N, C-alpha and C positions, 0 to 999 in steps of 0.2 A: 183065933184068926178066922175071918169070914171067908168061906169058900164061895166066891162069886160065880165061878163056873157052874157049880152045882145049883146055886140059887137061880141063875138065868135059865139053865136047862130045865129045871123043874117048872119055872114060870112059863117058858115056851110050851112045855108039855101040857100044862093046865089050860092054856088059852088056845093052842094051835094043834094039839095032838102030837104024834110022833113024826119026825122028819122023814121025807122020802129019799133024801139024798144030802150029801154034804161035799163041799169043796174046801181044800186047805190052801191058803195063799201065804207066801213068805215074801217079805220085802228084802231081807238079807238074813244071813245065818245068825246074827247077833240079836235080832229082834224077835219077839214072840209072834207066832203065826196068827192069822185071823181066819177063822172058819166061817163059811157061809152055809147055813142049814136051810134046806128047802122044804116047804110045807104046801100041801094041796088041800082042797076042800074047805078052805077058810072063807074065801070070797069066790063067787061064781066065775069060772073060766080064768082064774088067776092063780099064780103061785106067789107065796110069801117067802121072801129071802130074809133071813135073820142072821146078823153077825154073832159070832161067838168068839170072844177073845179081844175085842176092841176095848173092853173095860179094863184090860191089863195096862192100858196106856193112860190111866186116870191122871197121873202126875203131869203128863204132857198136855192132854186135851181139857183138863180142868174139872171133869166130872166122871163119875163111874157110869158109863153109858154103853149101850149096845144099840144097834140100828136095825130097823125093819124096812123093807121095800116090797111093795106089792105091784106086780106087773101082769098084764094080759098077753104078753108076747116077749120076744127077745130072751127066751128062756136060757139060751146058751151063752149069752153075753152079760146078763145082769150081774151075776155073782162076781165075775172078773172086774167089771166096771166099779161096782160098789167097793170091793176090797182095795182097788187101786186109788179110788177117791179118798178112802180112809187113810191109806198109807201116805197120801199127799198131805192130808191134814196133820198127821203125826210128824212127818218130815219138816213141815212148816210151823210146827208148834201152835196150831190153830186151836182156839177154845171151841169145843163142841157145844151145840145147843140149838134152840129154835132160832130161825132166821139166819141161817148160814147157807150160802150157795157156793158151789165150786164149779167153775166152767172149765172148758178145755178137754172134754171127753174125746174129741177127735184125736188127741194124742194117745189115747188108750185104745180106742176102737173106732177107726175112721168109717168102716162099713156100717156100724150101728148108727152113727150120726147121719150119714148119707141116707140111710133107709128111713129113719124115724124123725129126722130133723129135731133131735134133742141133743143139746150140747152141754148141759149142766145138770147137776144134782142139787136139789133143794132139801133142807132139813127143817122139820117142824114137829109139833106134838102129834102123836098118833090118833088123829081124830076119827078114823074109821073103825077103830077097835073099841071095846068096852072101856069105860073110864079107868078101871083098875089096871088095865094092861100097861099103862105108861110107867107105873112104879113097881119096882122089884123090892119087896120088903125084907128087911133084916130085923134082928132084935133091937138094934139101936137106930132110931130114925135118922140120925145124922150120917149114917153109913148106907142108906138106901141106894139102890141102883135105879137107873132110868132107861127108858127106851124111847128113841126118837123115830119118827117116820121120815123116810126120804123118798123122793120121787124125781123123775126126769122132767126137765123143763127146757124150753127152746132158748136159743141165744137172745131173741128179743124179749122173752119173759125174764131172763137173767138180767138184761140191761135195765128193764123196768124196775126189777127188785133193787138193783144197785142205786138207781136214781131216786126211787120213792120209799124204799125201806120195807120192812117186814109187814107191818099192819096194812099198808096200802096194797102191797102185792097180794096178800092173802084175801083182802076184800075183793080185789079184782077177780081172783080165781073163783071166789064164791059168787060174785055177780054174774060171771060168765058161765056158771054152773059147770066148771071144769072137773072132769073125772081124772084125777092124777094117776090112776092105775092104768088108764088107757094110753099106752105109749105111742099109738098111731094117731092120737087126737091132733087136731089143728091147734096151733099156738093161740093163746088168748089175746095176743097182741097182733 
């Protein structure tokens, strides 16, 4: 049996070093917890938040996946928001992958939304990391794990994504030279 916890932790250590902190989130007593591991000195003036335990929900979300989020602020809110967004995906049996966006962050952390004007989380491939970062290798390729990158987006960006889809949305972000790690950034729309 593959120990994905060990594989992901070793993978994180290889690319990010050792975590500086961790938080544990439980949706309820019956469901496995999701940990959020925090890393510094990966990107300048940012912290990297990585999930640890989301991969236990492979049967529900369709893939063996963990999630990274990089932010330059809101260090006290990010882990809580990410964990709650992922529990929402699990409760609603949403398939995880590139081109998924979850809105409604105001129901998780109203003060965050008011301060940063970001009301949704978008999931994509981890473009800011080295190419090898997105795949967590096992001995059998059909059992490999993956890592997605998530970042905060505004309500108008979310609506644009819903209307035009993944490709057009990501093209827009690239055209506008959006830094997804900057949570205080102006909306691209």
